[in-house]
C-alpha positions in Angstrom: 33.5 58.6 56.3 34.2 59.2 52.6 37.7 58.5 51.4 40.1 61.4 50.9 41.7 61.9 47.5 44.4 59.4 46.6 47.9 60.8 47.0 51.5 59.9 46.0 53.6 61.0 49.0 57.0 62.6 48.1 59.2 61.0 50.8 62.8 59.9 50.7 62.8 57.3 53.6 60.9 54.1 54.2 60.9 55.0 57.9 59.3 58.3 57.3 56.6 56.7 55.1 55.8 54.2 57.8 55.7 56.8 60.5 53.3 58.9 58.4 51.0 55.9 58.0 51.2 55.0 61.8 50.5 58.7 62.7 47.5 59.2 60.4 45.7 55.9 60.1 42.5 54.6 61.6 40.9 51.1 61.5 40.8 49.4 59.1 44.2 50.3 57.5 46.7 48.3 55.6 50.3 48.8 54.6 51.0 46.9 51.4 54.7 46.3 50.8 55.6 45.4 47.3 58.3 42.9 48.1 59.0 39.9 50.2 59.1 40.2 54.0 62.9 39.5 54.0 63.6 42.1 51.4 61.5 44.7 53.3 63.3 44.0 56.6 66.7 44.2 54.9 65.8 47.6 53.4 64.3 48.9 56.6 67.2 47.9 58.8 69.9 49.0 56.3 68.4 52.4 55.4 71.0 55.1 56.2 70.0 57.9 58.6 69.2 61.1 56.7 70.3 64.6 57.8 66.7 65.2 58.8 66.8 62.2 61.0 70.0 63.5 62.7 68.3 66.8 63.4 65.5 64.9 65.3 67.8 62.3 67.0 66.8 63.5 70.5 63.2 62.8 69.7 62.3 59.2 70.9 60.0 58.8 67.9 63.0 59.1 65.6 64.8 56.2 67.2 63.8 53.9 64.4 65.1 50.5 63.9 63.7 48.3 66.7 60.8 50.6 67.7 59.5 50.7 64.1 59.6 47.0 63.6 57.9 46.5 67.0 55.2 48.9 66.2 54.4 47.2 62.9 54.5 43.7 64.4 52.3 44.5 67.4 49.9 47.0 65.9 46.2 45.9 66.1 45.0 48.7 63.9 47.4 48.4 60.9 47.6 45.3 58.8 50.9 44.5 57.0 50.7 42.7 53.7 53.6 41.6 51.5 53.1 41.2 47.7 56.3 39.9 46.0 55.0 40.1 42.4 52.4 42.0 40.3 50.0 39.1 40.1 49.9 38.9 43.9 49.5 42.6 44.3 46.6 42.9 41.9 44.9 39.9 43.4 45.2 41.3 46.9 43.8 44.7 45.8 41.0 43.0 43.9 39.9 41.2 47.1 40.7 44.0 49.5 37.0 44.8 50.1 36.4 41.3 51.4 39.6 41.5 53.6 38.6 44.7 55.2 35.0 43.5 55.9 36.4 40.7 58.1 38.6 42.9 60.3 37.8 44.3 63.7 36.9 48.0 64.0 38.2 48.3 67.6 40.8 51.0 68.2 42.1 53.3 70.9 41.0 56.8 69.8 43.5 58.4 72.3 46.4 57.0 70.3 45.6 58.7 67.0 45.1 62.2 65.6 41.5 63.5 65.3 42.1 63.7 61.5 43.1 60.0 61.3 41.2 57.8 58.8 41.4 54.4 57.2 44.5 54.2 54.9 45.5 51.8 52.2 49.3 52.5 51.8 51.3 51.0 49.0 55.1 51.0 49.3 57.3 50.7 46.1 54.8 49.8 43.4 57.2 51.1 40.7 60.0 48.8 41.9 57.7 45.8 41.7 56.9 46.5 38.1 60.4 47.5 37.0 61.9 44.0 36.2 58.7 42.9 34.3 57.1 43.5 30.9 54.4 45.5 32.8 56.9 48.3 33.5 54.9 50.6 31.2 52.2 53.2 31.3 49.7 50.4 30.5 50.9 48.1 33.3 51.2 50.8 36.0 47.9 52.4 35.0 46.1 49.0 35.5 47.6 48.6 38.9 46.8 52.2 40.0 43.3 51.7 38.7 42.7 48.6 40.9 44.3 50.3 43.9 42.1 53.4 43.5 39.0 51.3 43.2 39.8 49.2 46.3 40.4 52.3 48.4 37.2 53.9 47.2 35.0 50.9 48.0 36.4 50.6 51.5 36.3 54.3 52.3 40.1 54.4 52.6 42.7 57.0 51.6 45.1 55.6 49.1 48.7 56.7 49.8 51.5 55.5 47.6 55.3 56.0 47.8 58.3 54.7 46.0 61.6 55.1 47.7 64.4 55.7 45.2 67.3 53.3 45.7 70.9 54.7 45.7 72.8 53.8 42.6 76.0 51.7 43.1 78.4 53.4 40.6 81.8 52.8 42.2 82.8 50.3 39.5 81.2 52.0 36.5 83.2 53.8 33.8 83.2 57.6 33.5 80.5 57.6 30.8 78.1 55.5 32.8 78.7 57.5 35.9 77.8 60.7 34.0 74.6 59.0 32.8 73.8 58.0 36.4 74.3 61.6 37.5 71.8 62.8 35.0 69.2 60.1 36.0 66.1 61.5 37.9 66.3 61.2 41.7 62.6 60.4 41.9 61.3 57.2 40.4 58.1 59.1 39.4 60.1 61.3 37.0 61.4 58.3 35.0 60.3 57.7 31.5 58.7 54.4 30.5 57.0 52.9 27.4 53.4 53.4 26.7 52.6 49.7 26.2 53.8 46.6 27.9 57.2 45.5 26.4 56.9 42.0 25.0 59.5 41.9 22.2 63.2 42.6 21.7 65.0 43.8 18.6 68.7 43.4 18.1 69.1 42.7 21.8 67.5 46.0 22.9 64.0 46.6 24.1 61.8 48.2 21.5 59.8 50.6 23.6 58.5 53.2 21.1 56.9 56.3 22.7 57.5 57.0 26.4 55.8 58.9 29.2 56.8 59.9 32.7 55.5 57.7 35.5 54.3 60.8 37.2 51.9 61.5 34.3 50.4 58.0 34.6 49.9 58.3 38.4 48.4 61.8 38.1 45.4 60.2 36.3 44.5 58.7 39.7 46.4 60.6 42.4 47.6 64.0 43.6 51.3 64.5 44.5 52.0 65.8 48.1 55.2 66.4 50.0 55.9 64.7 53.3 54.6 66.9 56.1 57.3 68.6 58.1 58.4 66.4 61.1 58.2 69.5 63.2 54.5 69.6 62.7 53.9 66.0 63.7 
């Protein structure tokens, strides 16, 4: 089956992103987490319950913490990979075709939707680039290009999401709090430099022209909102 178009999923919760992948994937699928395992587990277990979660609290599938971790750890149809840095991520994506070729194609069709397909899901690629000199249109474009190629060659649907982290502003001054309030709520709306930043001037990064991360991603992906939980 030919791969569907790559997408960036507009989602606010790591739990929701994982459930989307679990509900829609078929063998061979992979969830690539752009962090260490410890950081991922900490974020997953510490994520606050959203108002949408509260509305579905009576649904067993929304009882997240332990069930979600158990599903990920015992799943035979979804591989979990951790990439703690950009070099690791790009190397993993570059060899993804080989990795997929070695995996079993067994699955229980009764446990998935008829529309399910192989998925290569990438969680928090922006956050992985943020503290590096590759936090630029050039750096992200290279990563998105490698990811798109890997998904294409394996007939997988590329699905990416970056979950915005809440800002800790309790100790900030009024001016900084105002600046935080104006900051975009979605990482994809952030501005970043065109080229990789390698120099500093007068203690400040010299970034030159900037572009929204969304504009970079749109060269490779379409943006889609998370499907309504009522329709799942």
